[in-house]
C-alpha positions as CSV (number, residue, x, y, z in Angstrom):
1,M,-20.3,-0.4,27.2
2,K,-17.9,-1.4,24.4
3,T,-14.2,-0.6,24.8
4,H,-11.4,-1.4,22.3
5,R,-7.8,-1.7,23.2
6,I,-5.4,-1.1,20.3
7,P,-2.0,-2.6,21.2
8,A,1.3,-0.8,20.6
9,L,2.1,-0.7,16.9
10,A,-1.4,-2.0,16.2
11,A,-1.7,-5.4,14.6
12,A,2.1,-5.7,15.0
13,V,3.0,-3.1,12.5
14,C,5.0,-4.9,9.9
15,L,8.2,-3.1,8.8
16,T,7.4,-3.9,5.2
17,L,4.3,-1.8,5.2
18,S,6.4,1.2,4.1
19,L,7.4,-0.7,1.0
20,C,4.4,-2.8,0.1
21,A,0.7,-3.1,0.7
22,T,0.5,-6.8,1.3
23,G,2.8,-9.5,2.7
24,A,2.8,-11.6,-0.5
25,L,3.1,-9.1,-3.3
26,A,1.5,-9.8,-6.7
27,A,4.5,-10.3,-8.9
28,G,4.5,-7.0,-10.8
29,D,7.6,-5.3,-12.0
30,S,8.2,-3.3,-8.8
31,A,7.5,-6.4,-6.7
32,K,10.0,-8.5,-8.6
33,S,12.7,-5.9,-8.5
34,E,12.2,-5.3,-4.7
35,T,12.3,-9.0,-4.1
36,I,15.6,-9.4,-6.1
37,R,16.9,-6.4,-4.2
38,A,15.9,-7.8,-0.8
39,L,17.7,-11.0,-1.6
40,G,20.9,-9.2,-2.5
41,I,20.8,-10.7,-6.0
42,M,21.0,-7.2,-7.4
43,V,22.0,-4.0,-5.5
44,G,21.5,-0.4,-6.4
45,D,24.0,2.4,-6.6
46,E,24.6,4.9,-3.8
47,T,21.2,6.5,-4.5
48,G,19.4,3.1,-4.5
49,D,19.0,3.1,-8.3
50,L,19.1,-0.4,-9.8
51,N,20.0,1.0,-13.2
52,L,17.7,-1.6,-14.8
53,S,18.4,-0.5,-18.4
54,A,22.1,-1.3,-18.2
55,N,23.6,-4.4,-19.8
56,V,24.9,-7.3,-17.6
57,T,28.4,-8.7,-17.9
58,R,29.4,-12.4,-17.4
59,A,31.1,-11.5,-14.1
60,E,28.1,-9.6,-12.9
61,F,25.9,-12.5,-13.8
62,V,27.8,-15.1,-11.8
63,T,27.8,-12.6,-8.8
64,M,24.0,-12.6,-9.1
65,M,24.0,-16.4,-9.3
66,T,26.0,-16.7,-6.2
67,A,23.5,-14.5,-4.3
68,A,20.7,-16.7,-5.6
69,S,22.3,-19.9,-4.4
70,S,23.1,-21.7,-1.2
71,Y,26.6,-20.3,-1.4
72,K,25.5,-16.7,-0.9
73,D,27.0,-16.4,2.5
74,T,30.3,-18.2,1.7
75,V,31.7,-16.0,-1.0
76,G,32.6,-12.4,-1.0
77,S,34.5,-9.8,-3.0
78,G,38.3,-9.7,-2.5
79,Y,41.4,-11.5,-3.6
80,G,40.8,-14.9,-5.0
81,V,42.6,-17.1,-7.5
82,S,43.5,-16.6,-11.2
83,L,41.9,-19.4,-13.1
84,F,41.9,-17.5,-16.4
85,Q,44.5,-15.4,-18.1
86,D,42.1,-12.4,-18.1
87,V,40.9,-12.8,-14.5
88,K,43.7,-11.9,-12.1
89,S,43.5,-12.9,-8.4
90,S,42.9,-9.2,-7.6
91,Y,39.9,-8.9,-9.8
92,W,36.8,-8.0,-7.9
93,G,34.8,-11.0,-9.2
94,S,37.5,-13.6,-9.1
95,Q,36.0,-15.6,-6.2
96,Y,32.5,-15.6,-7.8
97,I,34.0,-16.8,-11.1
98,K,35.9,-19.5,-9.3
99,L,32.7,-20.7,-7.6
100,A,30.7,-20.7,-10.8
101,V,33.4,-22.7,-12.6
102,E,33.8,-25.2,-9.7
103,Q,30.0,-25.8,-9.6
104,G,29.8,-26.2,-13.3
105,W,27.4,-23.2,-13.8
106,M,29.7,-21.5,-16.3
107,C,32.9,-22.2,-18.1
108,G,35.6,-20.3,-19.9
109,Y,36.6,-20.2,-23.6
110,V,39.0,-22.5,-25.4
111,D,41.6,-19.8,-25.5
112,G,41.9,-19.8,-21.7
113,T,39.9,-16.7,-21.1
114,F,36.6,-16.1,-19.2
115,R,35.9,-12.7,-20.7
116,P,34.3,-11.3,-17.5
117,D,33.4,-7.9,-19.0
118,R,31.6,-9.3,-22.0
119,T,27.9,-8.9,-21.9
120,I,25.9,-12.1,-21.4
121,T,23.3,-13.4,-23.8
122,L,19.9,-14.9,-23.1
123,E,21.0,-18.4,-24.1
124,E,24.2,-18.2,-21.9
125,S,22.2,-17.0,-18.9
126,C,19.6,-19.7,-19.3
127,T,22.2,-22.4,-19.7
128,A,23.9,-21.3,-16.4
129,L,20.6,-21.2,-14.5
130,L,19.6,-24.6,-15.8
131,R,22.8,-26.0,-14.4
132,L,22.1,-24.2,-11.1
133,L,18.8,-26.0,-11.0
134,G,20.5,-29.3,-11.4
135,Y,19.6,-30.0,-15.1
136,D,22.3,-31.8,-17.1
137,S,22.7,-32.6,-20.8
138,S,20.6,-35.7,-20.4
139,S,17.5,-33.6,-19.7
140,L,18.0,-31.6,-23.0
141,T,16.7,-32.5,-26.4
142,G,18.4,-31.0,-29.4
143,S,21.5,-28.9,-29.8
144,F,22.7,-25.6,-28.3
145,P,21.1,-23.1,-27.9
146,T,17.6,-24.3,-29.0
147,A,17.7,-27.2,-26.5
148,Q,18.7,-24.8,-23.6
149,L,16.0,-22.2,-24.5
150,N,13.3,-24.8,-24.8
151,K,14.2,-26.3,-21.5
152,A,14.3,-22.9,-19.8
153,A,10.8,-22.1,-21.1
154,S,9.4,-25.5,-20.0
155,A,11.0,-25.0,-16.5
156,G,9.4,-21.6,-16.1
157,L,12.6,-19.5,-16.4
158,L,11.2,-17.5,-19.3
159,D,7.7,-16.9,-17.9
160,G,6.5,-13.4,-18.9
161,M,9.6,-12.7,-21.0
162,A,9.4,-12.2,-24.7
163,L,13.1,-12.5,-25.6
164,S,14.8,-14.3,-28.5
165,Q,18.1,-16.0,-29.1
166,G,21.1,-13.7,-29.1
167,H,19.4,-11.1,-26.9
168,T,21.8,-9.2,-24.7
169,M,20.6,-9.3,-21.1
170,T,19.8,-6.1,-19.2
171,R,19.5,-5.8,-15.5
172,Q,15.7,-5.6,-15.9
173,D,15.9,-8.9,-17.9
174,C,17.9,-10.4,-15.0
175,V,15.3,-9.2,-12.5
176,D,12.6,-11.2,-14.4
177,L,14.9,-14.2,-14.9
178,F,16.0,-14.5,-11.4
179,Y,12.5,-14.0,-10.0
180,N,11.4,-16.9,-12.3
181,L,14.3,-18.9,-11.0
182,L,13.0,-18.7,-7.5
183,T,9.6,-20.0,-8.5
184,A,10.8,-22.6,-11.0
185,Q,11.2,-26.3,-10.2
186,N,14.6,-27.8,-9.9
187,S,15.7,-31.1,-11.3
188,T,14.3,-33.0,-8.2
189,G,10.9,-31.4,-8.6
190,S,11.1,-29.0,-5.7
191,V,10.5,-25.2,-6.0
192,Y,13.9,-23.7,-6.1
193,G,13.2,-20.8,-3.8
194,A,11.6,-23.0,-1.3
195,S,14.7,-25.2,-1.3
196,L,16.7,-22.2,-0.2
197,G,14.3,-21.6,2.7
198,Y,12.1,-18.9,1.1
199,T,8.3,-18.9,1.1
200,V,6.9,-19.4,-2.3
201,T,3.1,-19.5,-2.7
202,N,1.0,-19.8,-5.9
203,G,4.1,-19.0,-7.9
204,E,5.0,-15.8,-6.0
205,V,7.7,-15.2,-3.4
206,D,6.6,-13.9,0.0
207,Y,8.3,-10.5,0.1
208,A,7.5,-9.8,3.7
209,S,9.2,-12.9,4.9
210,L,12.3,-12.1,2.8
211,V,12.6,-8.7,4.3
212,S,12.1,-9.9,7.9
213,A,14.6,-12.7,7.5
214,D,17.4,-10.4,6.3
215,T,16.6,-7.4,8.6
216,K,18.9,-6.8,11.5
217,G,17.7,-5.4,14.8
218,P,16.4,-4.2,17.1
219,Y,19.0,-1.6,18.1
220,V,18.5,1.5,20.3
221,A,19.6,5.0,19.3
222,S,20.8,5.8,22.8
223,D,22.3,9.1,21.7
224,G,19.9,9.9,18.8
225,S,22.2,8.5,16.2
226,L,22.3,5.2,14.2
227,T,25.2,2.8,13.6
228,L,24.8,1.5,10.1
229,P,27.1,-0.4,7.7
230,F,25.8,1.6,4.8
231,T,24.3,5.0,3.8
232,P,20.5,4.4,3.7
233,T,18.5,5.3,0.7
234,A,15.2,5.0,2.6
235,V,14.4,5.8,6.2
236,Y,11.0,5.2,7.7
237,R,9.9,6.4,11.2
238,D,6.7,5.0,12.6
239,G,5.7,3.9,9.1
240,A,6.2,7.3,7.4
241,A,9.1,8.4,5.2
242,A,11.6,10.3,7.2
243,A,15.3,11.4,7.4
244,L,18.1,10.4,9.6
245,S,17.8,13.8,11.3
246,D,14.3,12.8,12.5
247,V,15.8,10.1,14.7
248,Q,15.5,10.9,18.4
249,T,17.2,9.6,21.5
250,Y,16.0,6.1,22.5
251,D,14.3,5.4,19.2
252,V,14.4,1.7,18.3
253,Y,15.7,0.9,14.8
254,Y,16.1,-2.0,12.3
255,Y,18.0,-2.1,9.0
256,N,18.3,-4.2,5.9
257,T,21.6,-3.9,4.1
258,N,20.3,-5.3,0.7
259,L,17.5,-2.8,0.7
260,R,19.6,-0.1,2.2
261,A,16.6,0.8,4.3
262,V,16.1,1.7,7.9
263,W,12.9,1.4,10.0
264,V,12.7,3.5,13.2
265,Y,10.1,3.3,15.9
266,S,9.5,5.8,18.6
267,D,6.9,3.9,20.6
268,R,7.7,3.9,24.3
269,V,5.7,3.8,27.6
270,S,6.5,5.4,30.9
271,G,4.9,4.4,34.1
272,T,5.2,2.3,37.2
273,L,6.6,-1.2,36.9
274,T,4.0,-3.4,38.7
275,G,4.6,-6.9,37.6
276,L,7.0,-9.4,36.1
277,S,6.1,-12.9,34.8
278,P,6.6,-15.7,35.2
279,S,9.2,-14.7,37.8
280,K,11.6,-11.9,38.7
281,T,14.5,-14.3,38.1
282,A,13.8,-14.8,34.4
283,P,10.9,-12.6,33.3
284,T,9.4,-12.9,29.9
285,S,6.8,-10.2,30.3
286,A,6.4,-7.0,32.3
287,T,3.5,-4.8,33.3
288,V,4.0,-1.1,33.0
289,A,1.3,1.4,33.6
290,G,-1.2,-1.4,33.8
291,V,-0.4,-2.9,30.4
292,T,1.5,-6.1,30.0
293,Y,4.2,-6.3,27.3
294,S,6.3,-9.3,26.2
295,I,10.0,-8.9,26.7
296,G,11.7,-9.2,23.4
297,T,15.4,-9.0,24.1
298,S,18.0,-10.4,26.5
299,T,19.0,-6.9,27.4
300,A,15.6,-6.0,28.6
301,A,15.1,-9.3,30.4
302,Y,18.3,-8.8,32.3
303,K,17.6,-5.2,33.3
304,L,14.1,-6.3,34.6
305,S,15.3,-9.4,36.4
306,S,16.3,-9.7,40.0
307,Q,19.9,-9.2,38.9
308,G,19.2,-6.0,37.0
309,E,18.7,-2.4,37.9
310,F,14.9,-2.1,38.1
311,T,12.4,-3.5,40.5
312,T,8.7,-3.4,40.8
313,G,7.4,0.0,42.0
314,D,10.1,1.9,39.9
315,L,9.1,4.5,37.4
316,V,10.5,3.3,34.1
317,T,10.4,3.9,30.4
318,V,10.2,0.8,28.2
319,L,11.2,1.1,24.6
320,L,9.0,-0.9,22.2
321,G,10.0,-2.5,19.0
322,M,8.2,-3.1,15.7
323,D,6.0,-5.9,17.2
324,G,5.3,-4.1,20.5
325,D,7.8,-6.1,22.6
326,I,10.1,-4.5,25.1
327,V,13.5,-3.9,23.5
328,D,15.1,-2.0,26.4
329,V,14.3,-0.3,29.7
330,V,15.7,3.1,30.9
331,D,14.9,5.4,33.8
332,A,11.8,7.6,33.3
333,Q,13.2,10.3,31.1
334,D,13.9,13.9,32.2
335,S,11.8,15.0,29.3
336,E,8.2,14.3,30.1
337,S,6.2,11.4,28.7
338,V,2.7,12.9,28.3
339,Y,-0.5,10.9,27.8
340,C,-3.9,12.3,27.0
341,G,-7.2,10.5,27.4
342,V,-10.4,9.8,29.3
343,V,-10.7,8.3,32.8
344,V,-12.1,4.8,32.8
345,S,-11.9,4.2,36.6
346,S,-10.2,5.8,39.6
347,S,-9.9,5.0,43.3
348,K,-7.8,5.6,46.4
349,S,-5.4,2.9,47.4
350,A,-3.1,2.4,50.4
351,S,0.5,1.3,49.8
352,S,3.5,0.5,52.0
353,T,7.1,1.5,51.6
354,S,10.2,-0.6,52.3
355,S,10.6,1.3,55.6
356,G,7.2,0.1,56.8
357,S,5.4,3.4,56.5
358,S,2.1,3.6,54.5
359,S,0.6,6.2,52.2
360,V,-2.6,6.7,50.3
361,Q,-2.5,7.3,46.6
362,A,-4.9,7.4,43.7
363,V,-4.9,4.6,41.1
364,T,-6.4,5.8,37.9
365,Q,-7.0,3.9,34.6
366,V,-6.9,6.1,31.6
367,A,-8.0,5.2,28.1
368,C,-5.3,7.0,26.2
369,T,-5.7,8.5,22.7
370,D,-3.6,5.7,21.2
371,G,-6.3,3.2,22.3
372,A,-4.4,1.6,25.2
373,V,-5.7,1.7,28.8
374,R,-2.9,2.5,31.2
375,T,-2.9,2.5,35.0
376,F,-1.3,5.4,36.8
377,Y,-0.4,5.8,40.5
378,H,-0.4,9.4,41.6
379,S,-1.2,11.7,44.5
380,G,-4.4,13.6,44.8
381,S,-8.1,12.6,44.7
382,A,-9.8,9.9,42.7
383,L,-11.3,11.1,39.5
384,S,-14.7,10.6,38.0
385,A,-15.1,8.2,35.0
386,G,-15.3,10.1,31.7
387,K,-13.1,13.0,32.8
388,L,-10.6,14.2,30.3
389,V,-7.0,14.2,31.7
390,T,-3.4,14.6,30.8
391,V,-0.8,12.4,32.5
392,S,2.8,13.5,32.8
393,V,5.4,10.9,33.9
394,T,8.9,12.1,34.9
395,Q,11.7,10.9,37.1
396,S,10.0,12.8,40.0
397,G,6.7,11.1,39.7
398,T,3.3,11.0,37.9
399,T,1.0,13.9,37.7
400,V,-2.6,13.7,36.5
401,K,-4.3,16.9,35.5
402,S,-7.7,17.8,34.0
403,L,-7.6,18.6,30.3
404,S,-9.2,21.8,29.5
405,A,-12.1,21.5,27.1
406,K,-11.2,22.9,23.7
407,S,-13.9,22.8,21.1
408,L,-13.7,22.8,17.3
409,E,-16.5,23.1,14.7
410,G,-16.4,22.3,11.0
411,T,-16.5,19.6,8.4
412,V,-13.6,17.2,8.0
413,N,-12.4,17.3,4.4
414,A,-13.1,14.4,2.1
415,A,-9.6,13.1,2.4
416,G,-9.8,13.0,6.2
417,T,-6.8,15.2,6.7
418,K,-8.1,18.6,7.9
419,L,-10.6,20.0,10.3
420,A,-11.5,23.7,11.1
421,G,-8.3,25.1,9.5
422,Y,-6.0,22.5,11.2
423,T,-4.2,19.6,9.5
424,F,-4.2,16.2,11.1
425,A,-0.6,15.1,12.0
426,D,0.5,12.0,10.2
427,N,0.1,9.8,13.3
428,V,-2.9,11.6,14.8
429,E,-4.6,9.8,17.6
430,I,-8.4,10.1,17.8
431,L,-10.6,8.8,20.6
432,D,-14.3,8.8,20.5
433,T,-15.8,8.8,24.0
434,D,-19.3,8.7,25.6
435,G,-18.6,10.7,28.8
436,N,-19.2,7.6,30.9
437,G,-15.8,5.9,30.5
438,G,-16.7,4.3,27.2
439,Y,-14.2,4.8,24.4
440,V,-13.0,3.6,21.0
441,R,-10.0,4.6,19.0
442,I,-10.8,5.7,15.4
443,Y,-8.8,6.9,12.4
444,P,-9.1,10.0,10.2
445,S,-10.8,8.1,7.4
446,R,-13.7,7.4,9.8
447,L,-14.4,11.1,9.9
448,A,-13.9,12.0,6.2
449,G,-16.7,14.4,5.1
450,V,-18.3,14.4,8.5
451,K,-19.6,17.7,9.9
452,L,-18.7,18.2,13.5
453,S,-20.5,20.6,15.8
454,G,-19.0,22.3,18.8
455,D,-20.4,19.6,21.1
456,D,-18.8,16.9,19.1
457,V,-15.2,17.8,20.1
458,R,-14.2,17.6,23.7
459,G,-10.6,18.5,23.4
460,Y,-7.5,18.4,21.2
461,T,-3.7,19.1,21.3
462,L,-1.3,20.4,18.7
463,D,2.2,19.3,17.9
464,A,5.2,21.6,17.3
465,S,4.1,22.2,13.7
466,G,0.6,23.3,14.8
467,N,-1.1,20.2,13.5
468,I,-3.7,18.2,15.5
469,D,-1.9,15.2,17.1
470,R,-4.6,14.2,19.6
471,L,-8.4,14.6,19.2
472,I,-11.0,13.5,21.8
473,L,-14.6,13.4,20.5
474,S,-18.0,13.0,22.2
475,E,-20.3,10.3,20.9
476,V,-19.5,11.1,17.3
477,T,-19.5,7.6,15.8
478,G,-21.8,5.6,18.0
479,D,-19.1,3.0,18.2
480,T,-18.9,3.1,22.0
481,Y,-22.4,1.7,22.4
482,T,-23.2,-2.0,22.8
483,Y,-25.7,-3.2,20.2
484,A,-28.2,-5.9,20.9
485,Y,-31.0,-7.7,19.1
486,F,-34.1,-8.1,21.4
487,T,-36.1,-11.3,20.9
488,K,-38.4,-10.5,23.9
489,A,-39.3,-7.2,25.4
490,E,-42.2,-7.2,27.8
491,N,-43.2,-4.4,30.2
492,T,-45.9,-4.9,33.0
493,S,-47.4,-2.3,35.3
494,G,-49.3,-2.9,38.5
495,D,-50.9,-0.6,41.1
496,M,-47.6,0.5,42.5
497,N,-44.9,-1.0,40.4
498,I,-43.6,-1.4,36.8
499,S,-41.3,-4.1,35.7
500,G,-39.7,-5.5,32.6
501,S,-38.6,-8.8,31.2
502,Y,-36.1,-8.8,28.3
503,Q,-34.1,-11.3,26.3
504,Y,-31.5,-10.3,23.7
505,L,-28.5,-11.4,21.7
506,V,-25.1,-9.6,21.6
507,N,-22.7,-11.1,19.1
508,G,-24.7,-14.3,19.1
509,E,-24.7,-14.7,22.9
510,S,-28.0,-14.8,24.8
511,H,-28.7,-12.5,27.7
512,S,-31.7,-11.9,29.9
513,L,-32.7,-8.9,32.0
514,N,-35.5,-8.6,34.5
515,T,-36.2,-5.2,36.2
516,N,-38.3,-3.9,39.0
517,N,-39.4,-0.3,39.2
518,V,-37.8,0.2,35.8
519,A,-39.2,-0.4,32.3
520,Y,-37.4,0.4,29.1
521,S,-39.2,1.7,25.9
522,V,-37.9,-1.0,23.6
523,T,-39.6,-3.5,21.3
524,T,-38.2,-6.6,19.7
525,G,-35.4,-5.8,17.2
526,G,-32.2,-3.9,17.2
527,A,-31.3,-1.5,20.1
528,A,-28.3,0.3,21.7
529,L,-27.5,-0.4,25.3
530,I,-26.2,2.8,27.0
531,Y,-24.3,2.4,30.2
532,K,-23.2,4.9,32.9
533,D,-20.5,3.9,35.5
534,G,-21.0,0.3,34.5
535,D,-24.7,0.2,35.0
536,L,-27.3,0.1,32.2
537,K,-28.7,3.7,31.9
538,S,-31.0,3.4,28.9
539,I,-32.0,1.3,25.9
540,R,-32.5,3.1,22.6
541,Q,-34.2,1.5,19.7
542,L,-32.4,1.3,16.3
543,T,-34.1,2.1,13.1
544,S,-35.0,-0.9,10.8
545,V,-34.9,-1.0,7.0
546,T,-35.5,-3.9,4.6
547,L,-32.4,-4.4,2.5
548,D,-32.3,-5.4,-1.2
549,G,-28.6,-5.3,-1.8
550,L,-25.5,-6.4,0.3
551,T,-21.7,-6.2,-0.1
552,S,-18.9,-6.6,2.4
553,L,-18.9,-2.9,3.1
554,S,-22.4,-1.6,2.5
555,A,-26.1,-2.4,2.1
556,S,-28.8,-0.8,0.0
557,A,-32.6,-0.3,0.3
558,G,-34.0,1.1,-2.9
559,N,-31.9,4.1,-3.9
560,K,-30.5,4.5,-0.4
561,K,-27.1,3.2,0.6
562,Y,-26.0,2.4,4.1
563,T,-22.5,1.7,5.4
564,L,-22.0,-1.4,7.4
565,S,-20.3,-1.2,10.8
566,E,-17.0,-3.0,10.7
567,D,-18.3,-5.3,13.5
568,V,-21.8,-5.7,12.1
569,Q,-23.7,-8.5,13.8
570,V,-25.4,-11.0,11.5
571,L,-28.1,-13.3,12.7
572,L,-29.8,-16.1,10.8
573,R,-33.4,-16.7,11.9
574,D,-34.7,-20.3,11.9
575,T,-38.4,-20.2,10.9
576,S,-38.8,-24.0,10.7
577,G,-39.5,-24.7,14.3
578,S,-38.1,-23.0,17.4
579,K,-37.7,-19.7,15.5
580,G,-34.3,-19.3,17.1
581,Y,-31.5,-16.9,16.0
582,Y,-28.1,-18.1,15.1
583,S,-24.9,-16.0,14.6
584,T,-23.4,-16.2,11.2
585,S,-21.2,-14.1,8.9
586,L,-21.7,-11.7,6.0
587,S,-20.2,-14.2,3.6
588,Q,-23.0,-16.7,4.4
589,I,-25.9,-14.5,3.3
590,N,-27.0,-12.5,0.3
591,A,-30.0,-10.6,-0.9
592,S,-31.0,-13.2,-3.5
593,D,-31.6,-16.2,-1.2
594,Y,-32.5,-14.3,2.0
595,T,-34.9,-11.6,3.2
596,L,-32.7,-9.1,5.0
597,K,-33.6,-6.6,7.6
598,G,-31.0,-4.1,8.8
599,W,-30.9,-2.1,11.9
600,Y,-28.9,1.2,11.9
601,D,-28.1,3.7,14.7
602,N,-30.3,6.7,14.1
603,L,-29.2,8.2,17.4
604,G,-27.9,11.6,16.4
605,C,-24.2,10.7,16.1
606,S,-22.5,12.9,13.5
607,A,-20.6,9.9,12.1
608,G,-23.1,7.3,12.9
609,G,-26.0,5.9,10.8
610,R,-24.3,2.6,10.2
611,I,-25.9,-0.8,10.0
612,R,-25.2,-2.5,13.3
613,I,-27.3,-5.6,13.0
614,I,-28.6,-7.7,10.1
615,V,-31.2,-10.4,10.4
616,A,-31.5,-12.9,7.6
617,V,-34.4,-15.2,6.9
618,E,-34.1,-17.8,4.1
619,K,-36.7,-17.2,1.4
């Protein structure tokens, strides 16, 4: 029986997912502008608009230079000094101009002026950035401005820019120029952005690391409101665009001033606190509802320590941050924390109180619809594995109830967003189960275009908007089964007895099985192992097909195409001697050099029919 646990904020949900698809963005126009924004080199107006078509003045340019230098945290707006007759000490950019002159990046005119409001030209901006990179007159060949423009081009400052001498720089031009600055080499041969501590790989700046480095948090919205030093232009809650009004009490949030963005997370877990490690004096992890979480803040560590307000056995609510760590701990809330899922195991257990009295309670493990297995302590009887339940955790205790079966029938639309007249909620949780305690969390895309019968849906719940927020299925995908490749399958029968001897591989590991009074109808090849209550119930043969085409996602046999299971097992057969089988990967085989046989689950699952095992033999 195969079970998958999806941790809170699966795969450490990165706060940058709301803004980009990958950690290191390809340097397109939007990627460059967002990088420059994230660094604070250029900021938008009150609506977040960078106004990229506007021209740039000399004062604005030195402000950008400051933000792109090691001095970015040492200079700010406010009163400075009057170095030029047209730059008073009260001028907003006086401190930036002073820094630029002191560092030799820019200079004034012979008439004693700086002309801060004059637009800057290409050659002036390139000259200033070359000086920032440490190049002096000895590194230039020729006269101004040809020497400066040639050097800027060779240093990479003008990559991707088709501008000529005398061009008035716009904010878009400065986006390109400053992005190139970060990836250019300085006079010592180092990548400039890397010298400032940024990650630059293959000529691109790692956007995700920039955002993470300049993002503040975590903070807790203890009253449902946020304390921010700016008015945000972008708010994301659990990865989806949201508004400040969507923030709820005890949400965890982070913000980035340069991006004027806020990321809010509502992930929290309520249950019994049963363990602290490595000690109660200075815990670094805590176990709540049977799941262990790292403690991510000193506030949470103190509250859970022997000096804090919580102790093992307490009902608590832990607030989780973007990476699934505990940010804070509060009393189990008056408003119920409700979980929905399938029972994995349940038993009665005796416990003792501080007064010495004992009581018997049930200990039930539930595979919840978010993919996590949680342990709940409650009154009542033990429950059978595979039973659908809802669990309510309040200050008064934990209640486990049967979830009434509610069936749906219909075809999920091609976009994977609707079923039987209902829309899936943005963060819908879908659990496929096998009725025997086996489960796997899946996502709407897995069901796109799939026709579900009434027997396929065990239950569902609706949110306040009438959308499906939890859906529990019955053996729809076939993903709950364990798939094996049998290298030996022998059945023998005597006068009064039947027996079997089997050898098989699961994910490359060898297993053997010998039975008495039981024989399975299976031959060598792919098969599904079906369990009940932890014991092998049956073995069902998979269907084989000879493959003539293979990609990372699919395989083909003639005109028919098969989808590969995401965890497809690939075996390489050695025909030279021992005829053994070795585990390998998809990237190591192909249809040109190998004879390929695929085994797919033709077991009646509505969203099954995927290639589970591939055996490759070198031609």
